[in-house]
TORTOR-458376 format. One record per residue: residue in three letters; x, y, z of N, C-alpha, C in turn. Coordinates in steps of 0.1 Angstrom, whole numbers, padded with zeros to 4 digits, always signed. Layout:
AlaXYZXYZXYZ
...
//
This chain:
Met+0900+0553-0106+0913+0558-0111+0915+0553-0125
His+0909+0542-0129+0911+0537-0142+0906+0547-0153
Ala+0894+0553-0150+0889+0563-0159+0898+0575-0161
Arg+0904+0579-0150+0913+0591-0150+0926+0587-0159
Arg+0931+0575-0157+0943+0572-0165+0939+0571-0180
Gln+0927+0566-0183+0923+0565-0196+0921+0579-0202
Leu+0916+0588-0195+0914+0602-0200+0928+0608-0202
Ala+0937+0606-0194+0951+0611-0196+0957+0606-0209
Ala+0955+0593-0211+0960+0587-0224+0953+0593-0236
Ile+0940+0595-0235+0933+0601-0246+0939+0615-0249
Ala+0941+0622-0238+0946+0636-0240+0960+0636-0247
Val+0968+0627-0244+0981+0626-0250+0980+0623-0265
Thr+0971+0614-0269+0970+0610-0283+0963+0621-0290
Ala+0955+0630-0284+0948+0641-0291+0957+0653-0292
Ala+0968+0654-0285+0976+0666-0284+0980+0671-0298
Thr+0985+0662-0306+0989+0667-0320+0978+0673-0328
Ala+0966+0666-0327+0955+0672-0335+0951+0685-0329
Leu+0951+0687-0316+0948+0700-0310+0958+0711-0314
Ala+0970+0707-0315+0980+0717-0319+0978+0721-0333
Leu+0974+0712-0342+0971+0715-0356+0959+0724-0357
Thr+0949+0721-0350+0937+0729-0351+0938+0743-0345
Gly+0946+0743-0334+0948+0756-0327+0937+0759-0318
Cys+0940+0759-0305+0929+0762-0295+0924+0776-0296
Ala+0933+0785-0300+0928+0799-0301+0921+0802-0314
Gly+0924+0794-0324+0917+0793-0337+0910+0805-0343
Thr+0900+0803-0350+0894+0813-0358+0881+0818-0351
Gly+0879+0826-0345+0866+0830-0339+0861+0820-0330
Ala+0870+0812-0325+0868+0801-0316+0854+0796-0312
Ala+0846+0804-0305+0833+0799-0301+0823+0800-0312
Asp+0828+0800-0324+0819+0804-0335+0822+0795-0348
Pro+0816+0783-0348+0818+0775-0360+0812+0782-0373
Gly+0803+0791-0372+0797+0798-0383+0806+0810-0388
Gly+0816+0814-0380+0825+0824-0384+0821+0838-0381
Gln+0810+0840-0373+0805+0854-0371+0811+0860-0358
Gly+0818+0852-0350+0824+0858-0338+0814+0858-0326
Ala+0819+0857-0314+0811+0857-0302+0808+0871-0297
Ala+0798+0872-0289+0795+0885-0283+0806+0889-0274
Ala+0809+0901-0273+0820+0906-0265+0816+0906-0250
Ala+0825+0901-0242+0823+0900-0228+0824+0915-0222
Ser+0817+0917-0211+0817+0930-0205+0830+0933-0199
Asp+0834+0946-0200+0847+0950-0194+0847+0947-0179
Gly+0858+0941-0174+0860+0938-0160+0852+0927-0155
Ala+0847+0918-0164+0839+0907-0160+0847+0896-0154
Phe+0860+0895-0159+0869+0885-0155+0881+0890-0147
Pro+0886+0881-0138+0882+0867-0135+0869+0866-0128
Val+0863+0854-0130+0850+0852-0123+0850+0838-0117
Thr+0844+0837-0105+0843+0824-0098+0828+0820-0097
Ile+0825+0808-0101+0811+0803-0101+0811+0791-0091
Glu+0803+0793-0081+0801+0782-0071+0790+0772-0076
His+0792+0759-0073+0783+0749-0077+0784+0737-0068
Ala+0776+0726-0071+0775+0715-0062+0788+0708-0059
Phe+0798+0709-0068+0811+0703-0066+0822+0712-0062
Gly+0819+0724-0058+0829+0734-0054+0828+0747-0061
Glu+0838+0751-0068+0837+0763-0075+0847+0762-0087
Thr+0843+0770-0098+0851+0770-0110+0855+0785-0113
Glu+0868+0787-0115+0873+0800-0118+0876+0801-0133
Leu+0872+0812-0139+0875+0815-0153+0883+0827-0153
Ala+0895+0826-0157+0904+0838-0157+0901+0848-0168
Glu+0896+0843-0179+0893+0853-0190+0881+0848-0198
Ala+0876+0856-0207+0864+0852-0214+0866+0840-0223
Pro+0858+0830-0221+0859+0818-0230+0858+0821-0244
Glu+0865+0814-0252+0864+0816-0267+0859+0803-0274
Arg+0860+0792-0267+0855+0779-0272+0846+0773-0262
Val+0833+0773-0264+0824+0769-0254+0818+0756-0258
Ala+0817+0747-0249+0810+0734-0250+0799+0733-0240
Thr+0787+0728-0244+0776+0727-0235+0772+0713-0233
Trp+0767+0710-0222+0762+0696-0218+0750+0697-0210
Gly+0741+0687-0212+0728+0687-0204+0718+0694-0212
Trp+0710+0702-0205+0698+0709-0211+0698+0724-0208
Gly+0695+0732-0218+0693+0746-0216+0705+0755-0218
Ser+0717+0750-0216+0729+0758-0217+0732+0761-0231
Thr+0729+0752-0241+0731+0755-0255+0722+0767-0259
Glu+0710+0767-0255+0700+0778-0258+0704+0791-0252
Ala+0709+0790-0239+0713+0802-0232+0725+0809-0239
Ser+0735+0800-0243+0746+0805-0250+0742+0812-0263
Leu+0734+0805-0271+0730+0810-0284+0722+0823-0282
Ala+0713+0824-0272+0705+0836-0270+0714+0848-0267
Leu+0726+0845-0262+0736+0856-0259+0745+0858-0270
Gly+0742+0852-0282+0750+0854-0294+0763+0846-0294
Val+0765+0836-0286+0777+0828-0286+0774+0815-0291
Val+0780+0811-0302+0778+0798-0308+0788+0788-0303
Pro+0784+0778-0296+0794+0768-0290+0801+0760-0301
Val+0813+0755-0297+0820+0746-0307+0814+0732-0306
Ala+0807+0729-0295+0802+0715-0293+0790+0716-0284
Ile+0779+0709-0288+0767+0709-0280+0762+0694-0277
Ala+0755+0692-0267+0750+0679-0263+0740+0674-0273
Gln+0741+0662-0277+0731+0655-0285+0718+0655-0277
Gln+0707+0658-0284+0694+0656-0277+0686+0645-0284
Thr+0680+0636-0277+0673+0624-0282+0658+0625-0281
Tyr+0653+0636-0275+0639+0637-0273+0634+0651-0280
Gly+0625+0650-0289+0620+0661-0296+0629+0668-0306
Ala+0640+0661-0309+0651+0667-0318+0650+0660-0332
Asn+0658+0666-0341+0659+0660-0354+0668+0648-0355
Glu+0670+0643-0366+0678+0630-0367+0693+0633-0363
Asp+0697+0646-0363+0711+0649-0360+0712+0651-0345
Gly+0701+0651-0337+0701+0654-0323+0701+0669-0320
Val+0695+0677-0329+0694+0691-0327+0679+0695-0325
Leu+0676+0702-0315+0663+0707-0312+0659+0718-0322
Pro+0646+0718-0326+0642+0728-0336+0645+0742-0334
Trp+0643+0747-0321+0646+0761-0318+0661+0764-0318
Val+0669+0754-0315+0683+0755-0317+0687+0756-0331
Ala+0681+0748-0340+0684+0748-0354+0679+0762-0360
Asp+0668+0767-0355+0663+0780-0360+0672+0791-0357
Glu+0677+0791-0344+0686+0801-0340+0700+0801-0347
Leu+0705+0789-0349+0718+0788-0357+0716+0793-0371
Glu+0704+0791-0377+0702+0796-0390+0701+0811-0390
Glu+0694+0816-0379+0692+0831-0378+0706+0837-0376
Leu+0715+0831-0369+0728+0836-0367+0738+0834-0378
Gly+0733+0826-0388+0742+0823-0400+0753+0814-0396
Ala+0751+0805-0386+0762+0797-0381+0760+0782-0385
Glu+0770+0775-0387+0770+0761-0389+0766+0753-0376
Thr+0761+0741-0378+0758+0733-0366+0771+0729-0359
Pro+0772+0732-0346+0784+0728-0339+0786+0712-0339
Ala+0797+0708-0334+0799+0693-0332+0789+0688-0322
Ile+0783+0677-0325+0773+0671-0316+0779+0661-0307
Leu+0778+0663-0294+0784+0654-0284+0775+0642-0281
Thr+0779+0630-0284+0771+0618-0282+0767+0617-0268
Asp+0754+0615-0266+0748+0613-0252+0743+0598-0252
Asp+0750+0590-0245+0746+0576-0244+0738+0573-0231
Gly+0736+0584-0223+0729+0583-0211+0737+0578-0199
Glu+0750+0576-0202+0759+0571-0191+0769+0582-0187
Ala+0778+0586-0196+0788+0596-0192+0791+0605-0204
Pro+0796+0617-0201+0799+0626-0212+0809+0619-0221
Pro+0810+0623-0234+0819+0617-0244+0833+0624-0243
Tyr+0841+0620-0234+0854+0627-0231+0862+0629-0244
Glu+0863+0618-0252+0872+0619-0264+0867+0630-0273
Glu+0853+0631-0275+0848+0641-0284+0850+0655-0278
Leu+0849+0656-0265+0852+0669-0259+0866+0673-0261
Ile+0876+0664-0259+0890+0667-0261+0892+0672-0276
Glu+0885+0665-0285+0887+0669-0299+0881+0683-0302
Ala+0870+0686-0295+0864+0700-0297+0873+0711-0291
Ala+0882+0707-0281+0891+0717-0275+0884+0729-0269
Pro+0874+0727-0260+0868+0738-0254+0877+0745-0243
Asp+0874+0757-0240+0881+0763-0229+0871+0766-0217
Val+0858+0761-0219+0849+0760-0208+0838+0750-0212
Ile+0833+0742-0202+0822+0733-0204+0811+0737-0195
Leu+0800+0740-0201+0788+0746-0193+0778+0734-0192
Ala+0776+0730-0179+0766+0720-0176+0758+0723-0164
Pro+0752+0736-0163+0745+0740-0151+0731+0733-0149
Tyr+0726+0726-0159+0714+0718-0158+0717+0705-0164
Ser+0722+0696-0156+0727+0683-0162+0726+0673-0150
Gly+0731+0661-0153+0731+0650-0143+0745+0645-0141
Ile+0755+0653-0144+0769+0648-0142+0772+0645-0127
Thr+0780+0634-0125+0784+0630-0112+0796+0638-0108
Glu+0800+0637-0095+0812+0643-0091+0825+0638-0098
Glu+0825+0625-0100+0836+0619-0108+0837+0624-0122
Gln+0825+0625-0128+0824+0630-0142+0828+0644-0142
Tyr+0824+0652-0132+0828+0666-0132+0844+0667-0131
Glu+0850+0659-0123+0865+0660-0122+0871+0656-0135
Leu+0866+0646-0142+0872+0642-0155+0870+0654-0165
Leu+0858+0659-0165+0855+0670-0174+0864+0682-0171
Ser+0867+0685-0158+0875+0696-0155+0890+0694-0159
Glu+0894+0682-0162+0907+0680-0167+0908+0684-0182
Ile+0896+0684-0188+0896+0689-0202+0895+0704-0203
Ala+0886+0710-0195+0884+0724-0194+0877+0728-0182
Pro+0878+0740-0177+0870+0744-0165+0855+0741-0168
Thr+0849+0735-0158+0835+0730-0160+0826+0736-0149
Val+0814+0741-0154+0804+0747-0145+0793+0737-0143
Ala+0791+0732-0131+0781+0722-0128+0768+0729-0123
Tyr+0759+0721-0119+0746+0727-0113+0749+0732-0099
Pro+0740+0741-0094+0743+0748-0081+0740+0738-0069
Asp+0730+0730-0071+0725+0722-0059+0725+0707-0063
Ala+0713+0703-0069+0711+0689-0072+0710+0687-0087
Ala+0713+0676-0092+0712+0673-0106+0698+0675-0112
Trp+0697+0681-0123+0684+0683-0130+0674+0691-0123
Thr+0678+0700-0114+0669+0709-0107+0671+0724-0108
Thr+0680+0728-0116+0683+0742-0117+0672+0750-0124
Pro+0667+0760-0117+0656+0768-0123+0660+0773-0137
Trp+0651+0774-0147+0655+0778-0160+0661+0792-0161
Arg+0656+0801-0152+0662+0814-0152+0677+0814-0147
Glu+0680+0805-0138+0693+0804-0132+0703+0798-0143
Val+0698+0789-0151+0706+0784-0162+0711+0796-0171
Val+0702+0805-0174+0705+0817-0182+0715+0826-0175
Thr+0713+0829-0163+0722+0837-0155+0736+0831-0153
Thr+0736+0818-0151+0749+0811-0149+0757+0811-0162
Val+0751+0808-0173+0758+0809-0186+0762+0823-0189
Gly+0754+0833-0186+0758+0847-0188+0770+0851-0179
Thr+0771+0846-0167+0782+0849-0158+0795+0842-0164
Ala+0794+0830-0168+0805+0823-0174+0811+0829-0186
Leu+0802+0835-0194+0806+0842-0207+0809+0856-0205
Gly+0808+0862-0193+0811+0876-0191+0800+0885-0197
Leu+0787+0879-0198+0776+0886-0204+0764+0887-0194
Glu+0767+0891-0182+0756+0891-0172+0745+0901-0176
Asp+0749+0913-0180+0738+0922-0184+0730+0917-0196
Glu+0736+0911-0205+0729+0906-0217+0720+0894-0212
Ala+0725+0886-0203+0716+0875-0198+0704+0881-0191
Gln+0705+0891-0183+0694+0897-0177+0684+0903-0187
Gly+0690+0908-0198+0681+0913-0209+0673+0902-0216
Val+0679+0890-0217+0672+0879-0223+0660+0875-0213
Leu+0663+0875-0200+0653+0871-0191+0642+0882-0190
Asp+0646+0895-0191+0636+0905-0191+0626+0904-0203
Asp+0632+0900-0214+0623+0899-0226+0614+0887-0225
Leu+0619+0876-0219+0610+0864-0217+0600+0867-0206
Asp+0604+0874-0196+0594+0877-0185+0583+0886-0191
Ala+0587+0895-0200+0577+0904-0206+0567+0896-0214
Glu+0572+0885-0221+0563+0877-0229+0553+0869-0220
Leu+0559+0864-0209+0550+0857-0199+0540+0866-0193
Ala+0544+0878-0189+0535+0888-0183+0524+0891-0193
Ala+0527+0893-0206+0517+0896-0216+0507+0885-0217
Lys+0512+0872-0217+0503+0861-0217+0494+0860-0205
Ala+0499+0863-0193+0491+0863-0181+0480+0874-0182
Glu+0484+0885-0187+0474+0896-0188+0463+0892-0198
Glu+0467+0885-0209+0457+0881-0219+0448+0871-0213
His+0452+0863-0203+0444+0852-0198+0442+0853-0183
Pro+0433+0863-0179+0431+0864-0164+0424+0852-0158
Glu+0418+0844-0167+0411+0832-0162+0421+0822-0155
Leu+0434+0824-0157+0444+0815-0151+0448+0820-0137
Ala+0446+0832-0134+0451+0838-0122+0445+0831-0110
Gly+0454+0826-0101+0450+0820-0089+0446+0805-0090
Lys+0445+0800-0102+0441+0786-0104+0452+0777-0099
Thr+0449+0766-0092+0460+0757-0088+0461+0746-0099
Val+0474+0741-0100+0477+0732-0111+0485+0720-0106
Ala+0483+0709-0111+0492+0697-0109+0497+0692-0122
Ala+0510+0691-0124+0516+0687-0136+0519+0672-0135
Val+0515+0664-0144+0516+0649-0143+0520+0643-0156
Trp+0524+0630-0155+0527+0622-0167+0524+0608-0163
Asp+0515+0602-0171+0511+0588-0168+0517+0580-0180
Thr+0527+0571-0177+0534+0564-0188+0539+0550-0183
Ala+0537+0541-0192+0541+0527-0189+0537+0522-0176
Gly+0524+0526-0172+0519+0521-0159+0524+0528-0147
Thr+0531+0539-0148+0536+0546-0137+0531+0561-0138
Phe+0526+0566-0127+0520+0579-0127+0530+0588-0119
Tyr+0535+0599-0127+0544+0608-0121+0537+0622-0118
Val+0541+0628-0107+0537+0641-0103+0550+0650-0102
Tyr+0549+0661-0109+0561+0670-0108+0559+0681-0097
Thr+0570+0683-0090+0569+0692-0079+0573+0707-0083
Pro+0571+0716-0074+0575+0730-0077+0590+0732-0079
Glu+0598+0722-0075+0613+0722-0077+0616+0720-0092
Asp+0607+0714-0100+0609+0711-0114+0607+0724-0122
Ser+0616+0727-0131+0615+0739-0139+0602+0740-0148
Arg+0597+0728-0151+0584+0728-0160+0573+0733-0151
Val+0573+0732-0138+0563+0737-0130+0565+0751-0125
Glu+0578+0754-0123+0582+0767-0117+0577+0778-0126
Phe+0579+0777-0139+0576+0788-0148+0561+0790-0150
Leu+0552+0781-0146+0538+0782-0147+0533+0794-0138
Ser+0540+0796-0127+0536+0807-0118+0536+0821-0125
Ala+0545+0822-0135+0545+0835-0142+0533+0837-0150
Leu+0525+0827-0152+0512+0828-0160+0501+0830-0151
Gly+0503+0831-0137+0493+0834-0128+0488+0821-0120
Leu+0493+0810-0124+0489+0797-0118+0496+0795-0105
Glu+0490+0787-0096+0496+0784-0083+0498+0769-0081
Asp+0507+0765-0073+0510+0751-0071+0498+0745-0062
Ala+0493+0734-0067+0482+0728-0059+0488+0723-0046
Pro+0482+0726-0034+0487+0721-0021+0488+0706-0021
Ala+0479+0699-0028+0479+0684-0027+0492+0679-0033
Val+0499+0686-0042+0512+0681-0047+0522+0680-0036
Ala+0523+0690-0028+0532+0689-0017+0528+0679-0006
Glu+0515+0678-0004+0510+0669+0007+0512+0655+0003
Leu+0512+0651-0009+0514+0637-0013+0528+0633-0017
Gln+0537+0643-0016+0551+0640-0020+0557+0630-0011
Asn+0564+0620-0017+0569+0608-0009+0584+0607-0009
Gly+0591+0617-0014+0606+0617-0013+0613+0609-0024
Asp+0606+0605-0035+0612+0598-0046+0623+0607-0052
Ser+0621+0619-0054+0631+0628-0060+0627+0643-0056
Pro+0636+0652-0056+0633+0666-0053+0623+0672-0063
Phe+0623+0667-0076+0615+0674-0086+0603+0665-0092
Phe+0602+0653-0087+0590+0645-0091+0588+0634-0081
Tyr+0577+0628-0081+0574+0616-0074+0564+0607-0081
Thr+0563+0594-0077+0553+0586-0083+0541+0584-0073
Leu+0530+0582-0079+0518+0581-0071+0510+0569-0075
Ser+0505+0561-0066+0498+0549-0070+0484+0553-0075
Tyr+0478+0545-0083+0465+0548-0089+0454+0549-0078
Glu+0457+0542-0067+0447+0542-0056+0447+0555-0049
Gln+0457+0564-0051+0458+0577-0044+0454+0588-0053
Leu+0450+0586-0066+0448+0597-0075+0436+0605-0071
Asp+0427+0600-0064+0415+0608-0059+0419+0619-0049
Gln+0431+0618-0044+0436+0628-0034+0444+0639-0041
Leu+0446+0638-0054+0454+0648-0062+0444+0659-0066
Asp+0441+0667-0057+0431+0678-0059+0437+0691-0064
Ser+0432+0696-0075+0437+0709-0080+0426+0714-0090
Asp+0427+0727-0093+0418+0733-0102+0420+0728-0116
Leu+0433+0726-0120+0436+0721-0133+0447+0710-0132
Val+0446+0701-0142+0457+0691-0143+0464+0694-0157
Leu+0477+0694-0157+0485+0696-0169+0492+0683-0171
Ser+0489+0676-0182+0494+0663-0185+0503+0663-0198
Tyr+0513+0654-0198+0522+0654-0209+0520+0640-0216
His+0521+0640-0230+0519+0628-0237+0527+0628-0250
Asp+0534+0617-0253+0542+0617-0265+0533+0617-0278
Thr+0522+0611-0277+0513+0609-0289+0499+0613-0285
Gln+0491+0616-0296+0477+0619-0294+0469+0607-0288
Ala+0473+0595-0293+0467+0583-0288+0469+0581-0273
Glu+0481+0585-0268+0483+0584-0253+0474+0595-0246
Ala+0473+0607-0252+0465+0617-0246+0451+0613-0245
Asp+0446+0607-0256+0432+0602-0256+0429+0591-0246
Ala+0439+0582-0245+0438+0571-0235+0438+0577-0221
Phe+0445+0587-0218+0446+0593-0205+0432+0598-0201
Leu+0425+0604-0210+0412+0610-0206+0401+0599-0205
Thr+0403+0587-0210+0393+0577-0209+0397+0566-0199
Ser+0408+0567-0192+0412+0557-0183+0404+0558-0170
Ala+0399+0547-0165+0391+0546-0153+0399+0551-0141
Pro+0412+0546-0139+0419+0551-0127+0422+0566-0128
Ile+0425+0571-0140+0428+0586-0141+0415+0594-0138
Ser+0404+0589-0141+0391+0596-0139+0388+0599-0124
Ala+0396+0593-0115+0395+0595-0101+0400+0609-0097
Ile+0409+0614-0105+0415+0628-0103+0403+0638-0104
Pro+0401+0646-0094+0390+0655-0094+0389+0664-0106
Ala+0401+0670-0110+0401+0679-0122+0398+0671-0135
Val+0402+0659-0136+0399+0651-0148+0384+0648-0149
Ser+0378+0645-0137+0364+0642-0137+0356+0654-0141
Arg+0361+0666-0138+0354+0678-0142+0357+0683-0156
Gly+0367+0676-0163+0371+0680-0176+0381+0691-0177
Gln+0387+0694-0165+0397+0705-0165+0411+0700-0166
Val+0414+0696-0178+0427+0690-0182+0433+0697-0194
Ala+0445+0702-0192+0453+0707-0203+0463+0697-0207
Gln+0465+0694-0220+0474+0684-0224+0484+0690-0233
Val+0497+0686-0231+0508+0689-0239+0511+0676-0247
Val+0509+0677-0260+0510+0665-0268+0521+0666-0279
Gly+0530+0656-0280+0540+0655-0290+0554+0658-0283
Thr+0564+0651-0287+0577+0652-0281+0583+0666-0283
Glu+0581+0672-0295+0587+0686-0297+0581+0696-0287
Leu+0568+0696-0286+0561+0706-0277+0565+0703-0262
Ile+0565+0690-0259+0569+0687-0245+0583+0692-0242
Ala+0593+0689-0252+0606+0694-0250+0607+0709-0248
Ala+0598+0716-0255+0599+0731-0255+0595+0736-0241
Val+0586+0730-0234+0580+0736-0222+0583+0728-0209
Ser+0591+0717-0210+0593+0709-0198+0607+0704-0198
Pro+0617+0712-0192+0615+0725-0188+0618+0735-0200
Pro+0613+0747-0198+0616+0757-0209+0631+0762-0208
Thr+0635+0767-0220+0649+0773-0221+0648+0787-0226
Ala+0660+0793-0228+0660+0807-0233+0654+0808-0247
Leu+0654+0797-0254+0649+0798-0268+0636+0790-0269
Ser+0633+0780-0261+0622+0772-0263+0609+0777-0256
Leu+0611+0786-0246+0599+0790-0239+0589+0797-0248
Thr+0593+0806-0257+0584+0812-0266+0580+0803-0277
Tyr+0588+0793-0280+0585+0784-0291+0572+0776-0288
Gly+0570+0772-0275+0558+0764-0272+0548+0771-0264
Leu+0550+0784-0261+0542+0791-0252+0527+0793-0256
Asp+0525+0796-0269+0511+0798-0273+0503+0786-0272
Glu+0508+0774-0276+0500+0762-0275+0498+0758-0260
Leu+0508+0760-0252+0506+0757-0238+0495+0765-0231
Val+0496+0778-0233+0486+0787-0227+0472+0785-0233
Ser+0471+0782-0246+0458+0779-0251+0452+0767-0245
Ala+0460+0756-0242+0455+0744-0236+0451+0747-0221
Leu+0459+0755-0214+0456+0759-0200+0443+0767-0199
Ser+0442+0776-0209+0430+0785-0209+0417+0777-0211
Ala+0418+0767-0220+0406+0759-0223+0402+0751-0211
Ala+0412+0747-0203+0410+0738-0191+0405+0747-0179
Ala+0406+0760-0180+0404+0768-0168+0389+0767-0164
Glu+0380+0764-0173+0366+0763-0169+0361+0748-0171
Pro+0353+0743-0162+0349+0729-0164+0340+0727-0176
Ser+0342+0715-0182+0334+0713-0195+0321+0705-0192
Asn+0319+0701-0179+0307+0694-0176+0302+0698-0162
//
């Protein structure tokens, strides 16, 4: 209750500033001044169900704030520039903006929205109050129920449908489209991305039917990503299949990943291994590690590596803007790994 009283006090002190800026303002969802995409006729009111209940939006939002991952890109792909976006600390520039987001803002002729500080603990309530959103989009995030309730006192908030950080990337796009009254446009975005994926799959028949295990070995801990994770889910569109061993070894750590002891790595059987590495040095060390060599695909040389924070951020998990940003490099690595090198 202390946090709720604090939020109420912040809201009171911010009231004068909000009155001066005007919630209905100038092209509200558009710091760049070009105006938001028009919502479909009859789209509102709309009710969106999620893990903490449901959120009703009576009319098309004009001031959009995004939190978590992917909702910024979905909003921009639909032509709506948020007034505030979550700071990104991985693969982003010094301002906390991801490269594909920066590119899209430039393409739209829009200024960079307010950057919401992400300290890894809780959303920055004061910054959100200052941004004066009329909707907060967090369909792929880790907000708790208490945080959701506090956010909802600032503006109607859309949380994830089931569990934190597990929303499929396509559902992020459709959820944002529904919230903005742009469902048809959201489907158009997905159709375009699916066409790109289908074209890549057709260009690379060597991937069809190959099983894959997506992994990350870091700081002495070996992670395996499950089909629940969006970084794995979209690989199926390229013709790849989930390795049965991934499900067989799952130990319940999390719905979308689990840790595996080095003594068990010989059981992680798949046609390909897809591994993630912040640096080239880490990628090289992975291939020469004695414990890692116990993985059957590694011993055969059938390893695709995603190297560098920017590329990792683009494809794990993908978003409405980043999927095509990193797709060529990812597919090239997978194709090279599709045949054994020894």
